[in-house]
C-alpha positions in Angstrom: -50.9 77.2 170.7 -50.2 79.8 168.6 -52.4 82.9 168.5 -54.3 84.0 165.3 -53.2 80.9 163.2 -56.6 79.3 163.1 -56.2 75.4 162.0 -53.1 74.4 161.5 -51.9 72.8 158.2 -51.4 69.4 160.0 -51.1 67.9 162.8 -48.3 69.1 165.3 -45.6 67.4 166.5 -45.7 64.2 163.7 -48.7 62.9 165.4 -51.1 60.9 163.3 -53.8 62.9 161.3 -57.2 62.6 163.5 -59.8 60.6 162.2 -62.1 63.8 162.3 -59.4 65.9 160.1 -61.4 65.3 156.4 -64.2 67.2 158.6 -62.6 69.6 159.3 -60.8 70.8 156.2 -64.8 71.1 155.2 -64.4 74.5 157.1 -61.4 76.0 155.1 -62.5 78.7 153.6 -61.6 78.0 149.7 -63.2 74.8 150.3 -66.6 76.5 151.8 -67.2 78.4 148.5 -67.8 75.2 146.5 -71.1 74.0 146.2 -72.3 70.3 146.4 -72.2 68.6 143.6 -75.9 68.4 142.2 -77.5 64.7 142.2 -79.6 63.9 139.1 -83.6 62.2 140.4 -82.1 59.5 138.8 -79.8 58.8 141.4 -82.0 59.5 144.0 -84.6 57.0 142.8 -81.3 54.6 142.0 -80.5 55.0 145.5 -84.7 54.7 146.8 -84.7 51.7 144.7 -82.1 50.1 146.5 -83.0 50.3 149.8 -86.5 49.1 149.0 -84.9 45.7 148.4 -88.4 44.9 146.4 -90.5 46.4 148.5 -93.6 48.6 146.9 -92.5 52.5 147.0 -96.2 53.8 147.2 -96.8 51.5 150.0 -93.8 51.9 152.1 -92.3 55.8 151.4 -95.7 57.8 150.0 -97.8 58.6 152.8 -101.2 59.1 152.0 -102.6 62.7 153.9 -105.3 63.1 155.6 -107.0 65.5 153.1 -106.5 62.6 150.4 -102.8 64.2 149.0 -100.1 61.5 148.2 -96.7 63.0 149.5 -93.7 61.4 148.3 -90.6 60.8 150.4 -88.8 63.7 148.7 -89.1 67.3 146.8 -86.9 69.3 144.1 -86.5 72.2 142.1 -89.1 70.7 139.1 -88.3 69.0 136.1 -88.7 71.7 133.6 -87.0 74.6 136.4 -90.2 76.8 137.0 -89.8 78.2 140.0 -93.3 78.9 142.4 -95.0 82.0 142.6 -93.8 84.8 144.8 -96.5 85.3 147.7 -95.4 89.3 147.7 -98.9 90.5 149.5 -97.8 88.6 152.5 -98.2 90.8 155.7 -95.3 92.3 157.5 -96.3 91.5 160.9 -99.2 90.0 162.4 -101.6 92.0 165.2 -103.4 90.0 168.1 -107.1 90.4 168.1 -108.6 87.6 170.4 -112.0 86.6 170.8 -114.2 87.8 173.1 -116.2 84.8 175.0 -117.2 86.3 178.0 -120.8 87.7 179.2 -122.6 90.8 177.3 -122.2 93.3 180.0 -120.3 96.6 180.0 -118.1 95.6 183.1 -117.1 92.5 181.6 -116.2 93.5 178.5 -113.9 96.7 179.7 -112.0 94.4 182.0 -111.7 91.9 178.7 -110.6 94.6 176.7 -107.9 96.3 179.1 -106.2 92.5 179.8 -106.1 92.1 176.0 -104.6 95.6 175.5 -101.4 94.5 178.2 -101.0 91.4 176.0 -100.5 93.3 172.5 -104.2 93.2 171.6 -105.4 95.7 169.4 -109.0 95.3 169.6 -111.2 91.8 170.5 -113.5 90.3 168.1 -117.0 89.2 169.1 -119.8 87.2 168.4 -122.8 88.8 168.8 -126.7 88.9 167.2 -127.9 92.2 166.4 -130.1 92.9 169.9 -127.0 92.4 171.9 -124.9 94.8 169.5 -127.1 97.3 169.8 -127.8 97.7 173.6 -123.8 97.2 173.9 -122.9 99.3 170.4 -122.0 102.3 173.4 -119.5 100.6 175.6 -118.0 98.5 172.5 -114.3 100.0 173.1 -112.1 100.9 169.5 -110.7 98.7 167.9 -113.2 95.9 168.3 -114.9 93.7 165.4 -118.8 92.4 165.9 -119.7 90.0 163.9 -123.0 89.4 163.6 -124.5 86.0 164.3 -127.7 86.5 162.3 -128.7 88.4 159.3 -129.8 91.1 161.0 -127.7 94.4 161.2 -128.2 96.9 164.4 -130.3 99.9 163.6 -127.1 102.2 165.6 -123.6 102.7 164.1 -120.7 100.4 165.5 -118.4 98.1 164.3 -120.3 95.6 162.4 -119.2 93.2 160.4 -121.8 90.8 158.6 -121.4 86.9 157.3 -121.1 87.4 153.4 -122.8 84.3 153.3 -125.8 85.2 155.3 -125.1 82.4 157.9 -126.6 79.8 156.1 -124.5 77.3 156.7 -124.8 77.5 160.3 -128.0 77.8 160.4 -129.6 75.6 157.5 -131.8 78.8 156.2 -131.7 79.9 152.5 -130.7 83.4 152.5 -133.7 85.8 151.4 -133.8 88.5 148.6 -134.0 91.2 151.2 -131.0 89.2 153.4 -129.1 89.6 150.6 -130.0 93.0 149.9 -129.0 94.0 153.7 -125.4 92.6 152.9 -125.0 94.5 149.9 -126.3 97.6 151.7 -123.8 97.2 154.7 -121.1 96.3 151.9 -121.6 99.5 150.1 -121.3 101.7 153.0 -118.7 99.9 155.2 -115.0 101.5 155.2 -113.0 97.9 155.6 -111.5 98.8 158.6 -114.2 99.0 161.4 -117.2 97.6 159.4 -117.1 95.2 157.0 -117.6 91.7 155.8 -116.8 88.5 157.1 -116.5 84.4 156.1 -115.6 82.4 158.9 -113.9 79.3 157.4 -112.8 77.6 160.8 -116.7 76.5 161.1 -116.1 74.2 158.3 -113.1 72.6 159.7 -114.2 72.4 163.2 -117.3 70.3 162.0 -114.5 68.3 160.5 -114.0 69.4 157.0 -110.6 68.4 155.1 -108.9 71.4 154.7 -109.4 71.7 150.4 -113.0 71.4 151.2 -112.7 74.5 153.2 -110.9 76.4 151.4 -113.3 75.9 148.3 -116.5 76.5 150.7 -114.9 79.6 151.6 -114.4 80.2 147.8 -117.6 79.5 146.7 -119.4 81.7 149.4 -117.3 84.6 148.4 -117.3 84.1 144.8 -121.4 84.5 145.2 -121.1 87.5 147.5 -118.8 89.3 145.1 -121.2 88.1 141.9 -123.9 89.2 143.7 -122.5 92.8 144.7 -121.5 92.6 140.8 -125.4 92.0 139.4 -126.1 94.5 141.8 -123.7 97.4 139.8 -121.3 97.6 142.6 -116.9 96.7 142.0 -116.2 93.4 143.1 -112.7 94.5 143.9 -114.1 97.2 146.2 -116.3 94.7 147.7 -113.4 92.4 148.3 -111.0 95.1 150.0 -113.8 94.7 152.6 -113.5 90.9 153.6 -112.0 89.4 156.0 -111.5 85.1 156.1 -111.1 82.9 159.5 -109.4 79.8 159.0 -108.6 77.2 161.5 -105.2 75.7 161.2 -105.3 71.6 162.5 -102.5 69.8 164.0 -101.0 69.0 160.7 -98.6 71.6 160.6 -96.9 71.2 157.4 -100.2 71.2 155.5 -101.9 73.5 157.4 -99.3 75.9 157.3 -99.6 75.2 153.6 -103.4 75.8 153.2 -103.0 79.5 154.5 -99.9 80.1 151.7 -102.6 78.5 149.0 -105.6 80.8 150.2 -103.7 83.9 149.0 -103.1 82.0 145.7 -106.6 80.9 145.1 -107.6 84.6 146.1 -106.0 86.0 143.2 -107.6 83.4 140.5 -110.9 84.3 141.9 -110.1 88.1 141.4 -108.7 86.9 137.6 -112.4 85.5 137.6 -114.1 88.8 138.1 -111.5 90.8 136.5 -111.9 88.6 133.5 -108.9 86.5 133.4 -106.4 89.9 133.8 -103.9 89.3 136.2 -105.0 90.1 139.8 -101.7 91.0 140.9 -101.6 92.4 144.8 -102.0 95.7 143.4 -104.6 95.3 140.9 -107.0 93.0 143.3 -106.8 93.7 147.3 -104.9 90.8 149.3 -106.2 88.6 151.0 -107.5 89.1 154.8 -107.0 86.4 157.1 -108.0 86.1 160.8 -105.7 82.8 161.6 -106.8 80.6 164.8 -106.2 77.5 165.9 -108.8 74.5 165.6 -110.9 73.9 168.3 -111.7 70.4 167.0 -109.1 68.2 168.5 -108.8 70.0 172.0 -109.1 67.4 174.4 -111.1 67.3 177.9 -108.4 64.8 179.0 -105.3 65.2 180.0 -106.2 69.2 179.0 -103.0 71.1 179.4 -102.0 69.1 176.2 -104.0 71.5 173.9 -101.3 74.0 175.2 -98.9 72.2 173.5 -101.6 71.3 170.2 -102.2 75.2 169.6 -98.6 76.3 169.8 -98.1 74.3 166.7 -100.8 75.4 165.4 -100.4 79.2 166.1 -96.9 78.7 164.3 -98.6 77.1 161.1 -100.8 80.3 161.1 -98.2 82.8 161.8 -95.6 81.3 159.5 -98.8 80.8 156.7 -99.2 84.6 156.5 -102.1 85.2 158.8 -102.5 89.1 159.2 -104.2 88.5 162.8 -103.3 86.0 165.1 -106.5 84.4 167.7 -105.7 82.1 169.9 -108.4 80.1 171.8 -109.3 79.1 175.0 -107.0 76.1 175.7 -109.5 74.9 177.5 -112.7 75.7 175.0 -113.8 72.0 175.6 -114.7 73.1 179.0 -115.6 76.7 178.6 -118.4 75.7 175.6 -119.9 72.7 177.4 -122.7 72.5 179.9 -120.5 70.4 182.6 -117.5 71.2 185.1 -118.6 74.7 186.1 -115.6 75.1 187.2 -114.0 75.3 184.8 -116.1 77.8 183.3 -115.6 80.8 186.2 -114.7 84.1 185.9 -110.9 83.0 187.4 -110.5 80.1 185.6 -111.5 81.9 182.1 -109.3 84.7 182.8 -106.5 82.0 183.3 -106.8 80.0 180.3 -107.3 83.0 178.1 -104.0 84.8 179.8 -102.1 81.4 179.1 -103.5 80.9 175.3 -102.9 84.2 174.7 -99.0 84.2 175.5 -98.6 81.6 173.3 -98.8 84.0 170.6 -96.6 86.5 172.0 -94.1 83.7 172.6 -94.0 83.4 169.0 -93.8 87.0 168.5 -91.3 87.7 171.3 -89.0 84.8 171.8 -89.3 82.5 168.9 -89.2 86.1 166.7 -91.5 84.1 164.0 -93.2 87.6 163.0 -89.2 88.7 161.6 -89.5 86.6 158.6 -91.6 86.5 155.8 -92.9 83.9 154.1 -90.7 81.7 156.0 -92.0 78.7 154.0 -90.7 79.7 150.5 -88.0 77.9 148.7 -89.1 74.7 150.5 -89.7 72.7 147.6 -91.5 70.6 150.3 -94.1 73.6 151.0 -94.1 74.5 147.6 -95.7 71.4 146.3 -98.0 71.5 149.4 -99.1 74.9 148.8 -99.6 73.7 145.0 -101.3 70.6 146.0 -103.7 71.9 147.9 -104.4 74.8 146.2 -105.0 72.5 143.3 -107.6 70.4 145.5 -109.5 73.4 146.8 -109.8 74.6 143.3 -111.2 71.5 141.9 -113.6 71.4 144.6 -114.5 74.9 144.1 -115.3 74.1 140.1 -117.4 71.0 141.7 -119.8 73.6 143.5 -119.9 76.1 140.3 -121.4 73.3 138.4 -124.0 73.2 141.1 -125.0 76.3 141.0 -123.0 78.2 143.2 -122.5 78.2 147.1 -126.1 78.2 148.4 -127.2 76.0 145.7 -125.0 73.2 146.6 -125.9 74.5 150.4 -129.5 73.5 149.4 -128.5 70.1 147.6 -126.3 68.7 150.6 -123.4 68.3 148.8 -121.1 70.1 151.2 -122.7 68.7 153.5 -122.1 64.7 152.3 -118.3 66.4 151.9 -118.2 66.9 155.7 -119.7 63.6 156.9 -117.3 61.7 154.6 -114.3 63.6 156.1 -115.7 63.2 159.5 -116.5 59.6 159.3 -113.5 58.8 157.9 -111.1 60.7 160.7 -113.4 59.1 163.3 -112.8 55.7 162.7 -108.4 56.8 162.1 -109.2 57.9 165.6 -111.0 55.1 167.6 -108.9 52.8 165.6 -105.5 54.2 166.6 -104.5 54.8 163.5 -104.3 59.0 163.8 -102.3 59.5 166.7 -104.3 61.6 170.1 -102.1 62.2 172.6 -104.0 61.9 175.9 -107.0 60.0 174.1 -105.9 57.2 172.2 -102.3 56.8 173.2 -100.3 57.4 175.8 -104.1 58.3 178.5 -103.0 60.1 181.9 -103.7 57.6 184.4 -103.6 59.7 187.4 -106.9 61.7 186.1 -110.5 60.9 186.5 -112.6 60.5 183.3 -113.7 63.4 182.1 -117.3 64.8 181.8 -118.3 64.6 178.3 -121.1 66.7 176.6 -122.9 64.5 173.8 -123.2 66.8 170.6 -126.8 66.7 169.7 -128.3 66.7 165.9 -129.3 70.3 164.4 -131.4 70.4 161.4 -133.0 73.8 159.6 -136.0 74.7 158.1 -134.1 74.8 154.6 -131.4 72.0 154.5 -128.4 70.3 157.3 -126.6 73.0 158.9 -123.1 72.9 159.9 -123.5 69.9 162.4 -121.5 69.5 165.6 -118.2 67.5 166.0 -117.3 65.8 169.4 -114.3 63.4 168.2 -113.8 62.9 172.0 -116.9 62.1 172.9 -117.3 59.6 170.0 -113.9 57.8 170.8 -115.2 56.9 174.3 -118.8 55.6 172.9 -117.0 53.6 170.1 -114.3 52.2 172.6 -118.0 51.5 175.1 -119.3 49.5 171.9 -121.8 52.1 171.5 -122.6 54.4 168.4 -121.7 57.7 167.6 -118.6 56.8 165.0 -119.1 60.0 163.0 -118.9 62.4 166.5 -123.0 63.3 166.7 -125.7 61.5 168.5 -129.3 61.7 168.7 -129.0 60.8 172.0 -126.6 58.9 174.4 -128.3 56.4 176.5 -126.9 53.6 178.0 -123.0 55.1 178.0 -120.3 53.0 179.4 -117.0 54.7 180.4 -116.5 58.6 180.8 -119.8 60.0 181.9 -121.3 61.8 179.6 -123.9 64.3 179.8 -126.4 66.3 177.0 -125.7 69.4 175.9 -124.3 71.5 173.5 -121.5 71.1 171.3 -118.1 70.5 172.9 
């Protein structure tokens, strides 16, 4: 072959032209510059009609998404030629800040901090009550955030973050005027970096809420907090800048990625509301601050190492969706939070599982290089549609909450609890029947391992209204297979259980 000639204009030596020659011609530079001819929507629809051969289009091609969305077989530029909004406040890079689950001792905290920083973490989050936080204030390393688990605040200075919703959903206790005053006092003095406010929307997700509902509840809780700040003479924009939200990405990759993107748009809409309709651009309203984690409701005890694959996809959705902080839960969290299988809660096992899980974020950063791309979902009409559809559904739910009197009033009326109960029932039925695949549970179980010891969740009650209920879908699945009750994932008792061994205890 002569050097420097590139592709020859024709077959040499008079041989017949190969069948693939026409494809090779596409690589010619002059041809590559020509765009593909546009295909109008009518042509796509005509082809679909032909392929359907009279079958129902919706039944065959439209996916009924678990969050109540109708997913079409294809998406294109809007008919009016409009383009989606640019998410200009996406973070340039994410930071790593794992959640601390170890003992509340100075030695354990220092060891966990050193281990996390060796894997590029810039600190850890810890959930502590005010008394424990006061005791540990002097030993908490720089960069730690303590998310207070009650409405009280330690008397000493520290990296305290208070729940902007006063922990109402978790406790079933209505916030008192004193609770709100303590929250606003903290918001006024917090710097927004070392101290501030938080909303843990992941709690709703892990209780079984649909993604748009979890977003709406987060919006409603934030709006009530900011509204109370405005009534107290504080600037809502300043308080908003001190708030971070924690969101959990579930197993449906594309819609979870879109949900993170949708939160940024929804957050701007809330800003416009407090600015009386003025443009809430990134410069006029503080950007959303999101801690992205993975949901844990779908992490299983059976075939437990499959959880690493689940976490990889879920953390990738959070990262690509624009999380500012990436937080990987332990892949064996179902064991770590339960009362059974003590070997899985040992310090050595905890160190191993935390290291492996945190390595997932490092793989996404250093081997997949996801951090080098800003807003990877931009320009995909499917993802842009999902972002808009999830945002629209969340905004409609948010308006329902506002009509009910706001976040606190809706909780007292039981509105969010009813949403979660219905969503959980639907999801559990799909898992129990196999309509929704759960690897290692309802499909492809590991026949070589013993049946796991499952922990039965106990129904909770609160002094003023029903709190968030624990959801253990794996336990409920086995109960259903054994002909027992428990299709909603919560039980008052587990007497007479057949199948996998079960234990009464805390939620798994």
